[in-house]
TORKOL-4160 file (C-alpha; in steps of 0.2 Angstrom, whole numbers, padded with zeros to 4 digits, m for minus):
476
<pt num="1" X="0085" Y="m0112" Z="0175"/>
<pt num="2" X="0071" Y="m0104" Z="0166"/>
<pt num="3" X="0068" Y="m0087" Z="0158"/>
<pt num="4" X="0051" Y="m0079" Z="0154"/>
<pt num="5" X="0048" Y="m0083" Z="0136"/>
<pt num="6" X="0042" Y="m0065" Z="0135"/>
<pt num="7" X="0057" Y="m0058" Z="0142"/>
<pt num="8" X="0064" Y="m0052" Z="0126"/>
<pt num="9" X="0081" Y="m0052" Z="0117"/>
<pt num="10" X="0090" Y="m0040" Z="0129"/>
<pt num="11" X="0084" Y="m0050" Z="0144"/>
<pt num="12" X="0089" Y="m0066" Z="0137"/>
<pt num="13" X="0107" Y="m0059" Z="0133"/>
<pt num="14" X="0109" Y="m0052" Z="0151"/>
<pt num="15" X="0102" Y="m0069" Z="0159"/>
<pt num="16" X="0115" Y="m0078" Z="0149"/>
<pt num="17" X="0130" Y="m0067" Z="0154"/>
<pt num="18" X="0125" Y="m0067" Z="0173"/>
<pt num="19" X="0123" Y="m0086" Z="0172"/>
<pt num="20" X="0105" Y="m0086" Z="0176"/>
<pt num="21" X="0101" Y="m0098" Z="0162"/>
<pt num="22" X="0110" Y="m0108" Z="0148"/>
<pt num="23" X="0108" Y="m0106" Z="0130"/>
<pt num="24" X="0103" Y="m0125" Z="0129"/>
<pt num="25" X="0089" Y="m0120" Z="0141"/>
<pt num="26" X="0083" Y="m0106" Z="0131"/>
<pt num="27" X="0084" Y="m0115" Z="0114"/>
<pt num="28" X="0075" Y="m0131" Z="0121"/>
<pt num="29" X="0062" Y="m0120" Z="0129"/>
<pt num="30" X="0059" Y="m0111" Z="0112"/>
<pt num="31" X="0059" Y="m0128" Z="0103"/>
<pt num="32" X="0046" Y="m0135" Z="0115"/>
<pt num="33" X="0035" Y="m0120" Z="0113"/>
<pt num="34" X="0036" Y="m0121" Z="0094"/>
<pt num="35" X="0031" Y="m0138" Z="0094"/>
<pt num="36" X="0017" Y="m0136" Z="0106"/>
<pt num="37" X="0010" Y="m0122" Z="0095"/>
<pt num="38" X="0013" Y="m0128" Z="0078"/>
<pt num="39" X="m0005" Y="m0135" Z="0077"/>
<pt num="40" X="m0012" Y="m0119" Z="0084"/>
<pt num="41" X="m0001" Y="m0104" Z="0079"/>
<pt num="42" X="0008" Y="m0112" Z="0064"/>
<pt num="43" X="0022" Y="m0100" Z="0064"/>
<pt num="44" X="0036" Y="m0110" Z="0058"/>
<pt num="45" X="0039" Y="m0119" Z="0040"/>
<pt num="46" X="0056" Y="m0127" Z="0045"/>
<pt num="47" X="0062" Y="m0131" Z="0063"/>
<pt num="48" X="0081" Y="m0134" Z="0065"/>
<pt num="49" X="0078" Y="m0144" Z="0082"/>
<pt num="50" X="0094" Y="m0155" Z="0082"/>
<pt num="51" X="0106" Y="m0142" Z="0074"/>
<pt num="52" X="0100" Y="m0128" Z="0086"/>
<pt num="53" X="0102" Y="m0138" Z="0101"/>
<pt num="54" X="0120" Y="m0143" Z="0096"/>
<pt num="55" X="0123" Y="m0124" Z="0093"/>
<pt num="56" X="0117" Y="m0120" Z="0110"/>
<pt num="57" X="0128" Y="m0132" Z="0118"/>
<pt num="58" X="0143" Y="m0125" Z="0109"/>
<pt num="59" X="0137" Y="m0107" Z="0114"/>
<pt num="60" X="0136" Y="m0113" Z="0132"/>
<pt num="61" X="0154" Y="m0119" Z="0131"/>
<pt num="62" X="0160" Y="m0102" Z="0124"/>
<pt num="63" X="0150" Y="m0093" Z="0138"/>
<pt num="64" X="0159" Y="m0103" Z="0151"/>
<pt num="65" X="0175" Y="m0099" Z="0143"/>
<pt num="66" X="0172" Y="m0080" Z="0145"/>
<pt num="67" X="0167" Y="m0077" Z="0127"/>
<pt num="68" X="0155" Y="m0062" Z="0125"/>
<pt num="69" X="0146" Y="m0057" Z="0108"/>
<pt num="70" X="0130" Y="m0048" Z="0106"/>
<pt num="71" X="0118" Y="m0062" Z="0104"/>
<pt num="72" X="0129" Y="m0077" Z="0110"/>
<pt num="73" X="0117" Y="m0091" Z="0114"/>
<pt num="74" X="0101" Y="m0082" Z="0111"/>
<pt num="75" X="0087" Y="m0091" Z="0100"/>
<pt num="76" X="0080" Y="m0081" Z="0085"/>
<pt num="77" X="0070" Y="m0085" Z="0070"/>
<pt num="78" X="0071" Y="m0080" Z="0052"/>
<pt num="79" X="0059" Y="m0078" Z="0038"/>
<pt num="80" X="0056" Y="m0091" Z="0025"/>
<pt num="81" X="0063" Y="m0080" Z="0011"/>
<pt num="82" X="0081" Y="m0080" Z="0019"/>
<pt num="83" X="0094" Y="m0092" Z="0016"/>
<pt num="84" X="0100" Y="m0104" Z="0029"/>
<pt num="85" X="0113" Y="m0117" Z="0024"/>
<pt num="86" X="0106" Y="m0134" Z="0023"/>
<pt num="87" X="0087" Y="m0128" Z="0023"/>
<pt num="88" X="0076" Y="m0125" Z="0009"/>
<pt num="89" X="0071" Y="m0107" Z="0005"/>
<pt num="90" X="0052" Y="m0111" Z="0002"/>
<pt num="91" X="0047" Y="m0093" Z="0002"/>
<pt num="92" X="0029" Y="m0099" Z="0005"/>
<pt num="93" X="0028" Y="m0110" Z="m0009"/>
<pt num="94" X="0024" Y="m0128" Z="m0012"/>
<pt num="95" X="0037" Y="m0139" Z="m0021"/>
<pt num="96" X="0053" Y="m0148" Z="m0020"/>
<pt num="97" X="0065" Y="m0134" Z="m0017"/>
<pt num="98" X="0083" Y="m0139" Z="m0014"/>
<pt num="99" X="0092" Y="m0134" Z="0002"/>
<pt num="100" X="0102" Y="m0118" Z="0002"/>
<pt num="101" X="0121" Y="m0121" Z="0000"/>
<pt num="102" X="0125" Y="m0107" Z="0012"/>
<pt num="103" X="0118" Y="m0094" Z="0024"/>
<pt num="104" X="0113" Y="m0077" Z="0017"/>
<pt num="105" X="0123" Y="m0063" Z="0023"/>
<pt num="106" X="0110" Y="m0057" Z="0036"/>
<pt num="107" X="0110" Y="m0075" Z="0044"/>
<pt num="108" X="0129" Y="m0075" Z="0043"/>
<pt num="109" X="0130" Y="m0060" Z="0053"/>
<pt num="110" X="0117" Y="m0066" Z="0065"/>
<pt num="111" X="0128" Y="m0081" Z="0067"/>
<pt num="112" X="0144" Y="m0071" Z="0070"/>
<pt num="113" X="0135" Y="m0062" Z="0083"/>
<pt num="114" X="0132" Y="m0078" Z="0092"/>
<pt num="115" X="0113" Y="m0081" Z="0088"/>
<pt num="116" X="0106" Y="m0098" Z="0087"/>
<pt num="117" X="0094" Y="m0099" Z="0072"/>
<pt num="118" X="0080" Y="m0111" Z="0078"/>
<pt num="119" X="0070" Y="m0111" Z="0062"/>
<pt num="120" X="0062" Y="m0101" Z="0048"/>
<pt num="121" X="0045" Y="m0094" Z="0049"/>
<pt num="122" X="0030" Y="m0094" Z="0037"/>
<pt num="123" X="0027" Y="m0082" Z="0024"/>
<pt num="124" X="0014" Y="m0080" Z="0011"/>
<pt num="125" X="0019" Y="m0085" Z="m0007"/>
<pt num="126" X="0033" Y="m0075" Z="m0013"/>
<pt num="127" X="0028" Y="m0061" Z="0000"/>
<pt num="128" X="0014" Y="m0054" Z="m0009"/>
<pt num="129" X="0000" Y="m0052" Z="0003"/>
<pt num="130" X="m0004" Y="m0045" Z="0020"/>
<pt num="131" X="m0009" Y="m0062" Z="0026"/>
<pt num="132" X="0001" Y="m0078" Z="0029"/>
<pt num="133" X="m0010" Y="m0092" Z="0022"/>
<pt num="134" X="m0007" Y="m0104" Z="0008"/>
<pt num="135" X="m0010" Y="m0122" Z="0003"/>
<pt num="136" X="0009" Y="m0126" Z="0006"/>
<pt num="137" X="0008" Y="m0124" Z="0025"/>
<pt num="138" X="m0010" Y="m0119" Z="0030"/>
<pt num="139" X="m0014" Y="m0103" Z="0039"/>
<pt num="140" X="m0003" Y="m0094" Z="0052"/>
<pt num="141" X="m0014" Y="m0087" Z="0066"/>
<pt num="142" X="m0014" Y="m0072" Z="0076"/>
<pt num="143" X="m0009" Y="m0075" Z="0095"/>
<pt num="144" X="m0021" Y="m0061" Z="0100"/>
<pt num="145" X="m0036" Y="m0068" Z="0091"/>
<pt num="146" X="m0034" Y="m0085" Z="0082"/>
<pt num="147" X="m0047" Y="m0082" Z="0070"/>
<pt num="148" X="m0037" Y="m0068" Z="0062"/>
<pt num="149" X="m0022" Y="m0067" Z="0052"/>
<pt num="150" X="m0006" Y="m0060" Z="0060"/>
<pt num="151" X="m0003" Y="m0051" Z="0044"/>
<pt num="152" X="0010" Y="m0054" Z="0031"/>
<pt num="153" X="0021" Y="m0057" Z="0023"/>
<pt num="154" X="0032" Y="m0058" Z="0038"/>
<pt num="155" X="0017" Y="m0065" Z="0048"/>
<pt num="156" X="0026" Y="m0081" Z="0054"/>
<pt num="157" X="0040" Y="m0070" Z="0061"/>
<pt num="158" X="0027" Y="m0059" Z="0069"/>
<pt num="159" X="0016" Y="m0073" Z="0076"/>
<pt num="160" X="0032" Y="m0082" Z="0083"/>
<pt num="161" X="0037" Y="m0067" Z="0093"/>
<pt num="162" X="0020" Y="m0061" Z="0099"/>
<pt num="163" X="0017" Y="m0079" Z="0105"/>
<pt num="164" X="0032" Y="m0079" Z="0115"/>
<pt num="165" X="0040" Y="m0093" Z="0104"/>
<pt num="166" X="0056" Y="m0083" Z="0102"/>
<pt num="167" X="0062" Y="m0066" Z="0109"/>
<pt num="168" X="0064" Y="m0058" Z="0091"/>
<pt num="169" X="0064" Y="m0063" Z="0073"/>
<pt num="170" X="0070" Y="m0057" Z="0056"/>
<pt num="171" X="0057" Y="m0052" Z="0043"/>
<pt num="172" X="0057" Y="m0043" Z="0027"/>
<pt num="173" X="0047" Y="m0028" Z="0020"/>
<pt num="174" X="0044" Y="m0025" Z="0002"/>
<pt num="175" X="0027" Y="m0016" Z="0003"/>
<pt num="176" X="0025" Y="m0015" Z="0023"/>
<pt num="177" X="0028" Y="m0034" Z="0026"/>
<pt num="178" X="0037" Y="m0030" Z="0043"/>
<pt num="179" X="0026" Y="m0015" Z="0048"/>
<pt num="180" X="0009" Y="m0023" Z="0044"/>
<pt num="181" X="0011" Y="m0039" Z="0054"/>
<pt num="182" X="0020" Y="m0029" Z="0068"/>
<pt num="183" X="0004" Y="m0017" Z="0069"/>
<pt num="184" X="m0008" Y="m0032" Z="0069"/>
<pt num="185" X="0002" Y="m0042" Z="0083"/>
<pt num="186" X="0006" Y="m0028" Z="0094"/>
<pt num="187" X="0025" Y="m0028" Z="0090"/>
<pt num="188" X="0039" Y="m0016" Z="0085"/>
<pt num="189" X="0045" Y="m0018" Z="0068"/>
<pt num="190" X="0059" Y="m0009" Z="0059"/>
<pt num="191" X="0060" Y="m0007" Z="0041"/>
<pt num="192" X="0078" Y="0000" Z="0039"/>
<pt num="193" X="0085" Y="0010" Z="0026"/>
<pt num="194" X="0088" Y="0001" Z="0009"/>
<pt num="195" X="0105" Y="m0008" Z="0011"/>
<pt num="196" X="0106" Y="m0007" Z="0030"/>
<pt num="197" X="0103" Y="m0026" Z="0031"/>
<pt num="198" X="0109" Y="m0037" Z="0017"/>
<pt num="199" X="0097" Y="m0046" Z="0006"/>
<pt num="200" X="0111" Y="m0057" Z="m0001"/>
<pt num="201" X="0110" Y="m0069" Z="m0010"/>
<pt num="202" X="0101" Y="m0056" Z="m0020"/>
<pt num="203" X="0110" Y="m0039" Z="m0024"/>
<pt num="204" X="0093" Y="m0030" Z="m0028"/>
<pt num="205" X="0078" Y="m0039" Z="m0020"/>
<pt num="206" X="0062" Y="m0036" Z="m0028"/>
<pt num="207" X="0069" Y="m0021" Z="m0039"/>
<pt num="208" X="0075" Y="m0012" Z="m0023"/>
<pt num="209" X="0058" Y="m0013" Z="m0014"/>
<pt num="210" X="0062" Y="m0026" Z="m0001"/>
<pt num="211" X="0073" Y="m0024" Z="0015"/>
<pt num="212" X="0076" Y="m0035" Z="0029"/>
<pt num="213" X="0073" Y="m0030" Z="0047"/>
<pt num="214" X="0068" Y="m0035" Z="0065"/>
<pt num="215" X="0051" Y="m0039" Z="0073"/>
<pt num="216" X="0052" Y="m0039" Z="0093"/>
<pt num="217" X="0041" Y="m0034" Z="0108"/>
<pt num="218" X="0052" Y="m0019" Z="0113"/>
<pt num="219" X="0061" Y="m0005" Z="0104"/>
<pt num="220" X="0078" Y="m0011" Z="0113"/>
<pt num="221" X="0076" Y="m0029" Z="0107"/>
<pt num="222" X="0072" Y="m0024" Z="0089"/>
<pt num="223" X="0087" Y="m0012" Z="0089"/>
<pt num="224" X="0099" Y="m0026" Z="0096"/>
<pt num="225" X="0093" Y="m0038" Z="0081"/>
<pt num="226" X="0096" Y="m0024" Z="0069"/>
<pt num="227" X="0113" Y="m0020" Z="0074"/>
<pt num="228" X="0118" Y="m0038" Z="0075"/>
<pt num="229" X="0111" Y="m0041" Z="0057"/>
<pt num="230" X="0117" Y="m0025" Z="0049"/>
<pt num="231" X="0130" Y="m0024" Z="0035"/>
<pt num="232" X="0131" Y="m0027" Z="0017"/>
<pt num="233" X="0138" Y="m0042" Z="0007"/>
<pt num="234" X="0153" Y="m0037" Z="m0003"/>
<pt num="235" X="0143" Y="m0038" Z="m0020"/>
<pt num="236" X="0128" Y="m0027" Z="m0014"/>
<pt num="237" X="0128" Y="m0009" Z="m0020"/>
<pt num="238" X="0118" Y="0000" Z="m0007"/>
<pt num="239" X="0130" Y="0005" Z="0009"/>
<pt num="240" X="0122" Y="0017" Z="0020"/>
<pt num="241" X="0132" Y="0025" Z="0034"/>
<pt num="242" X="0134" Y="0014" Z="0049"/>
<pt num="243" X="0121" Y="0017" Z="0064"/>
<pt num="244" X="0120" Y="0012" Z="0082"/>
<pt num="245" X="0102" Y="0008" Z="0084"/>
<pt num="246" X="0105" Y="0001" Z="0102"/>
<pt num="247" X="0113" Y="0017" Z="0108"/>
<pt num="248" X="0098" Y="0027" Z="0099"/>
<pt num="249" X="0086" Y="0016" Z="0109"/>
<pt num="250" X="0094" Y="0023" Z="0125"/>
<pt num="251" X="0094" Y="0041" Z="0119"/>
<pt num="252" X="0081" Y="0054" Z="0121"/>
<pt num="253" X="0075" Y="0060" Z="0105"/>
<pt num="254" X="0074" Y="0079" Z="0109"/>
<pt num="255" X="0058" Y="0089" Z="0104"/>
<pt num="256" X="0053" Y="0085" Z="0086"/>
<pt num="257" X="0041" Y="0092" Z="0074"/>
<pt num="258" X="0029" Y="0078" Z="0069"/>
<pt num="259" X="0016" Y="0077" Z="0056"/>
<pt num="260" X="0001" Y="0067" Z="0058"/>
<pt num="261" X="m0005" Y="0060" Z="0040"/>
<pt num="262" X="m0021" Y="0050" Z="0042"/>
<pt num="263" X="m0025" Y="0052" Z="0023"/>
<pt num="264" X="m0017" Y="0038" Z="0013"/>
<pt num="265" X="m0008" Y="0039" Z="m0003"/>
<pt num="266" X="m0018" Y="0037" Z="m0019"/>
<pt num="267" X="m0024" Y="0020" Z="m0021"/>
<pt num="268" X="m0040" Y="0022" Z="m0031"/>
<pt num="269" X="m0050" Y="0012" Z="m0018"/>
<pt num="270" X="m0057" Y="0027" Z="m0009"/>
<pt num="271" X="m0049" Y="0020" Z="0007"/>
<pt num="272" X="m0051" Y="0030" Z="0023"/>
<pt num="273" X="m0045" Y="0023" Z="0041"/>
<pt num="274" X="m0057" Y="0012" Z="0051"/>
<pt num="275" X="m0064" Y="0023" Z="0065"/>
<pt num="276" X="m0055" Y="0013" Z="0078"/>
<pt num="277" X="m0038" Y="0014" Z="0068"/>
<pt num="278" X="m0041" Y="0033" Z="0067"/>
<pt num="279" X="m0045" Y="0034" Z="0086"/>
<pt num="280" X="m0030" Y="0024" Z="0091"/>
<pt num="281" X="m0017" Y="0034" Z="0079"/>
<pt num="282" X="m0024" Y="0050" Z="0085"/>
<pt num="283" X="m0022" Y="0045" Z="0103"/>
<pt num="284" X="m0005" Y="0041" Z="0099"/>
<pt num="285" X="m0002" Y="0058" Z="0092"/>
<pt num="286" X="m0008" Y="0066" Z="0108"/>
<pt num="287" X="0003" Y="0055" Z="0118"/>
<pt num="288" X="0018" Y="0062" Z="0107"/>
<pt num="289" X="0012" Y="0079" Z="0111"/>
<pt num="290" X="0012" Y="0076" Z="0129"/>
<pt num="291" X="0030" Y="0071" Z="0128"/>
<pt num="292" X="0034" Y="0088" Z="0121"/>
<pt num="293" X="0034" Y="0086" Z="0103"/>
<pt num="294" X="0025" Y="0098" Z="0091"/>
<pt num="295" X="0012" Y="0088" Z="0082"/>
<pt num="296" X="0000" Y="0094" Z="0069"/>
<pt num="297" X="m0010" Y="0086" Z="0054"/>
<pt num="298" X="m0001" Y="0087" Z="0037"/>
<pt num="299" X="m0002" Y="0079" Z="0020"/>
<pt num="300" X="0014" Y="0073" Z="0011"/>
<pt num="301" X="0015" Y="0076" Z="m0008"/>
<pt num="302" X="0015" Y="0057" Z="m0013"/>
<pt num="303" X="0010" Y="0061" Z="m0031"/>
<pt num="304" X="0008" Y="0046" Z="m0042"/>
<pt num="305" X="0021" Y="0036" Z="m0033"/>
<pt num="306" X="0011" Y="0021" Z="m0036"/>
<pt num="307" X="0015" Y="0021" Z="m0054"/>
<pt num="308" X="0033" Y="0017" Z="m0049"/>
<pt num="309" X="0028" Y="0004" Z="m0037"/>
<pt num="310" X="0018" Y="m0008" Z="m0048"/>
<pt num="311" X="0030" Y="m0011" Z="m0061"/>
<pt num="312" X="0044" Y="m0015" Z="m0048"/>
<pt num="313" X="0034" Y="m0026" Z="m0037"/>
<pt num="314" X="0025" Y="m0036" Z="m0052"/>
<pt num="315" X="0043" Y="m0038" Z="m0060"/>
<pt num="316" X="0050" Y="m0044" Z="m0043"/>
<pt num="317" X="0037" Y="m0057" Z="m0042"/>
<pt num="318" X="0040" Y="m0062" Z="m0059"/>
<pt num="319" X="0059" Y="m0065" Z="m0056"/>
<pt num="320" X="0055" Y="m0075" Z="m0041"/>
<pt num="321" X="0042" Y="m0086" Z="m0049"/>
<pt num="322" X="0053" Y="m0089" Z="m0064"/>
<pt num="323" X="0066" Y="m0097" Z="m0052"/>
<pt num="324" X="0053" Y="m0109" Z="m0045"/>
<pt num="325" X="0056" Y="m0128" Z="m0051"/>
<pt num="326" X="0038" Y="m0131" Z="m0055"/>
<pt num="327" X="0028" Y="m0115" Z="m0058"/>
<pt num="328" X="0012" Y="m0124" Z="m0060"/>
<pt num="329" X="0011" Y="m0127" Z="m0041"/>
<pt num="330" X="0010" Y="m0108" Z="m0039"/>
<pt num="331" X="m0005" Y="m0100" Z="m0033"/>
<pt num="332" X="m0016" Y="m0094" Z="m0049"/>
<pt num="333" X="m0014" Y="m0076" Z="m0041"/>
<pt num="334" X="0005" Y="m0078" Z="m0041"/>
<pt num="335" X="0005" Y="m0083" Z="m0059"/>
<pt num="336" X="m0006" Y="m0069" Z="m0064"/>
<pt num="337" X="0006" Y="m0057" Z="m0055"/>
<pt num="338" X="0020" Y="m0065" Z="m0064"/>
<pt num="339" X="0013" Y="m0062" Z="m0081"/>
<pt num="340" X="0009" Y="m0044" Z="m0077"/>
<pt num="341" X="0027" Y="m0043" Z="m0071"/>
<pt num="342" X="0033" Y="m0050" Z="m0088"/>
<pt num="343" X="0023" Y="m0036" Z="m0097"/>
<pt num="344" X="0028" Y="m0023" Z="m0086"/>
<pt num="345" X="0047" Y="m0026" Z="m0085"/>
<pt num="346" X="0050" Y="m0014" Z="m0099"/>
<pt num="347" X="0044" Y="0000" Z="m0088"/>
<pt num="348" X="0055" Y="m0005" Z="m0073"/>
<pt num="349" X="0070" Y="0006" Z="m0079"/>
<pt num="350" X="0059" Y="0022" Z="m0081"/>
<pt num="351" X="0050" Y="0018" Z="m0064"/>
<pt num="352" X="0067" Y="0017" Z="m0055"/>
<pt num="353" X="0073" Y="0032" Z="m0064"/>
<pt num="354" X="0059" Y="0042" Z="m0055"/>
<pt num="355" X="0065" Y="0037" Z="m0038"/>
<pt num="356" X="0077" Y="0052" Z="m0037"/>
<pt num="357" X="0063" Y="0065" Z="m0041"/>
<pt num="358" X="0051" Y="0056" Z="m0029"/>
<pt num="359" X="0064" Y="0057" Z="m0015"/>
<pt num="360" X="0067" Y="0075" Z="m0018"/>
<pt num="361" X="0048" Y="0079" Z="m0019"/>
<pt num="362" X="0043" Y="0070" Z="m0003"/>
<pt num="363" X="0059" Y="0074" Z="0005"/>
<pt num="364" X="0055" Y="0093" Z="0004"/>
<pt num="365" X="0041" Y="0088" Z="0018"/>
<pt num="366" X="0055" Y="0084" Z="0030"/>
<pt num="367" X="0061" Y="0102" Z="0029"/>
<pt num="368" X="0046" Y="0107" Z="0039"/>
<pt num="369" X="0044" Y="0091" Z="0049"/>
<pt num="370" X="0056" Y="0078" Z="0057"/>
<pt num="371" X="0045" Y="0064" Z="0058"/>
<pt num="372" X="0029" Y="0057" Z="0049"/>
<pt num="373" X="0016" Y="0048" Z="0059"/>
<pt num="374" X="0003" Y="0037" Z="0049"/>
<pt num="375" X="m0008" Y="0022" Z="0053"/>
<pt num="376" X="0002" Y="0006" Z="0048"/>
<pt num="377" X="m0014" Y="m0001" Z="0041"/>
<pt num="378" X="m0031" Y="0006" Z="0037"/>
<pt num="379" X="m0040" Y="m0008" Z="0045"/>
<pt num="380" X="m0038" Y="m0021" Z="0060"/>
<pt num="381" X="m0032" Y="m0038" Z="0055"/>
<pt num="382" X="m0044" Y="m0047" Z="0044"/>
<pt num="383" X="m0051" Y="m0064" Z="0048"/>
<pt num="384" X="m0042" Y="m0080" Z="0042"/>
<pt num="385" X="m0049" Y="m0085" Z="0024"/>
<pt num="386" X="m0056" Y="m0068" Z="0020"/>
<pt num="387" X="m0045" Y="m0068" Z="0004"/>
<pt num="388" X="m0048" Y="m0086" Z="m0001"/>
<pt num="389" X="m0055" Y="m0089" Z="m0018"/>
<pt num="390" X="m0053" Y="m0072" Z="m0024"/>
<pt num="391" X="m0046" Y="m0067" Z="m0041"/>
<pt num="392" X="m0029" Y="m0058" Z="m0042"/>
<pt num="393" X="m0038" Y="m0042" Z="m0046"/>
<pt num="394" X="m0050" Y="m0043" Z="m0031"/>
<pt num="395" X="m0036" Y="m0048" Z="m0019"/>
<pt num="396" X="m0026" Y="m0033" Z="m0024"/>
<pt num="397" X="m0041" Y="m0022" Z="m0022"/>
<pt num="398" X="m0044" Y="m0029" Z="m0005"/>
<pt num="399" X="m0026" Y="m0027" Z="0001"/>
<pt num="400" X="m0024" Y="m0010" Z="m0006"/>
<pt num="401" X="m0040" Y="m0005" Z="0004"/>
<pt num="402" X="m0033" Y="m0013" Z="0020"/>
<pt num="403" X="m0015" Y="m0008" Z="0019"/>
<pt num="404" X="m0013" Y="0008" Z="0009"/>
<pt num="405" X="0000" Y="0017" Z="0021"/>
<pt num="406" X="0016" Y="0007" Z="0020"/>
<pt num="407" X="0022" Y="0004" Z="0002"/>
<pt num="408" X="0028" Y="0022" Z="m0003"/>
<pt num="409" X="0043" Y="0021" Z="0009"/>
<pt num="410" X="0049" Y="0005" Z="0000"/>
<pt num="411" X="0049" Y="0014" Z="m0017"/>
<pt num="412" X="0058" Y="0028" Z="m0008"/>
<pt num="413" X="0070" Y="0016" Z="0002"/>
<pt num="414" X="0068" Y="0025" Z="0018"/>
<pt num="415" X="0066" Y="0019" Z="0035"/>
<pt num="416" X="0051" Y="0017" Z="0046"/>
<pt num="417" X="0047" Y="0010" Z="0063"/>
<pt num="418" X="0030" Y="0001" Z="0067"/>
<pt num="419" X="0023" Y="0004" Z="0085"/>
<pt num="420" X="0008" Y="m0003" Z="0094"/>
<pt num="421" X="m0006" Y="0010" Z="0095"/>
<pt num="422" X="m0018" Y="0000" Z="0106"/>
<pt num="423" X="m0033" Y="m0012" Z="0102"/>
<pt num="424" X="m0050" Y="m0012" Z="0095"/>
<pt num="425" X="m0065" Y="m0015" Z="0106"/>
<pt num="426" X="m0063" Y="m0033" Z="0101"/>
<pt num="427" X="m0046" Y="m0034" Z="0107"/>
<pt num="428" X="m0037" Y="m0034" Z="0090"/>
<pt num="429" X="m0020" Y="m0025" Z="0089"/>
<pt num="430" X="m0018" Y="m0009" Z="0080"/>
<pt num="431" X="m0002" Y="0000" Z="0075"/>
<pt num="432" X="0006" Y="0016" Z="0068"/>
<pt num="433" X="0022" Y="0020" Z="0059"/>
<pt num="434" X="0035" Y="0033" Z="0062"/>
<pt num="435" X="0043" Y="0037" Z="0045"/>
<pt num="436" X="0058" Y="0048" Z="0041"/>
<pt num="437" X="0070" Y="0053" Z="0027"/>
<pt num="438" X="0085" Y="0044" Z="0022"/>
<pt num="439" X="0096" Y="0037" Z="0036"/>
<pt num="440" X="0084" Y="0043" Z="0049"/>
<pt num="441" X="0083" Y="0026" Z="0059"/>
<pt num="442" X="0091" Y="0032" Z="0074"/>
<pt num="443" X="0079" Y="0047" Z="0077"/>
<pt num="444" X="0064" Y="0035" Z="0073"/>
<pt num="445" X="0071" Y="0023" Z="0085"/>
<pt num="446" X="0074" Y="0036" Z="0099"/>
<pt num="447" X="0056" Y="0042" Z="0097"/>
<pt num="448" X="0049" Y="0025" Z="0097"/>
<pt num="449" X="0059" Y="0021" Z="0113"/>
<pt num="450" X="0053" Y="0037" Z="0122"/>
<pt num="451" X="0035" Y="0032" Z="0117"/>
<pt num="452" X="0037" Y="0015" Z="0123"/>
<pt num="453" X="0043" Y="0021" Z="0141"/>
<pt num="454" X="0027" Y="0031" Z="0142"/>
<pt num="455" X="0015" Y="0018" Z="0136"/>
<pt num="456" X="0023" Y="0002" Z="0141"/>
<pt num="457" X="0015" Y="m0008" Z="0127"/>
<pt num="458" X="0027" Y="m0023" Z="0131"/>
<pt num="459" X="0017" Y="m0026" Z="0147"/>
<pt num="460" X="0002" Y="m0033" Z="0137"/>
<pt num="461" X="0002" Y="m0051" Z="0132"/>
<pt num="462" X="m0009" Y="m0062" Z="0121"/>
<pt num="463" X="m0022" Y="m0072" Z="0130"/>
<pt num="464" X="m0014" Y="m0089" Z="0137"/>
<pt num="465" X="m0024" Y="m0100" Z="0125"/>
<pt num="466" X="m0008" Y="m0108" Z="0119"/>
<pt num="467" X="0000" Y="m0113" Z="0136"/>
<pt num="468" X="0014" Y="m0101" Z="0134"/>
<pt num="469" X="0015" Y="m0095" Z="0152"/>
<pt num="470" X="0007" Y="m0079" Z="0147"/>
<pt num="471" X="m0004" Y="m0078" Z="0163"/>
<pt num="472" X="0009" Y="m0067" Z="0171"/>
<pt num="473" X="0005" Y="m0053" Z="0159"/>
<pt num="474" X="m0010" Y="m0042" Z="0156"/>
<pt num="475" X="m0022" Y="m0044" Z="0142"/>
<pt num="476" X="m0031" Y="m0029" Z="0134"/>
């Protein structure tokens, strides 16, 4: 019994229910691919090999008894910032980190849906950068081009899905950390509304900037993982009204008013999108127009939203860094960011107080439009090592220039969906993001699914350089 590793979450669920495969076969297959690629892709920080196989066997017994759950017996991965009982939450750091005493709420919900957590994927140190590299674990590589980063900070989750190691994975997004790696690995990534997926054991992660969400090869797979992981911990304050993401993925969105914004928010770097990014995202806008939507260029009034982002992000890094048992092991850039966070902490209350006015100003844009379409990044994926040895300031300037589009939606707490937009002439993936106001996930997911039906991006697979049975697919 075997199932195509690129078949996806929905296909794995169907095959298990039909008796065409077993959870043990799926899980042992995933573990074998992880082991085979750890020296190349390097997607995982921790692998739960023995425990995952035992859980798969238990899932098979339940399936044989007629039990049915949304993800019963399916292998998935979670990011290294997410607590899994008995496993250290390294969050990209070196050091002696004690094992987590219990699952975070999102993991608890995935397990309640029947998922088998095969391991935890690499993240850059404390999730700060759009590359997944560090002395604690090395470099995670892009399955489409192994000299390039898969992005970050959910780069391990993105690489694991793009390489066919797991059908879907959970990531987190505090400034684009789901949407950026989704764009750079030809995946769908959903940054949900703040509070949609729990960040427990934290009640307010990175001063409200960070949310958890799925990375997958198809909209339906991402929607299924989102539905399974959604829901708050009792101690969390954010509780948006429930949605049915999977139903939305099966529904036509109807004709929408879509604004294309190629100019990024103010970053003081003079950033403009790379010509191939501009070409790809403009072509995506043309596809949306052919599907019957009204598409026109427009410019949201972002204002000086960055003045609210910086104190919150720096303070969030400082809060995480302060919990590390040996801060001397942290990257010098992390220690610099933590010092900035301590200085800026006094500004956080004022920064967060501006959020309502920012939501009102940018929300007025959605009186004229239903969806905002922008590039996910301004540049294709950088090469591994491009940021090595840079100061904190030069690193920040470099990442602001490469990734200026995603972070405002973290300040607002609103949802966005990253979708593939094609490839550069060199075969590097490029992505776009569909953005909406509060609680608009279902509309964005329906639109992304319609676009996926037209473009069939899931048919493309990375080169078969990792021995992952990718030869059945096509390459760009």
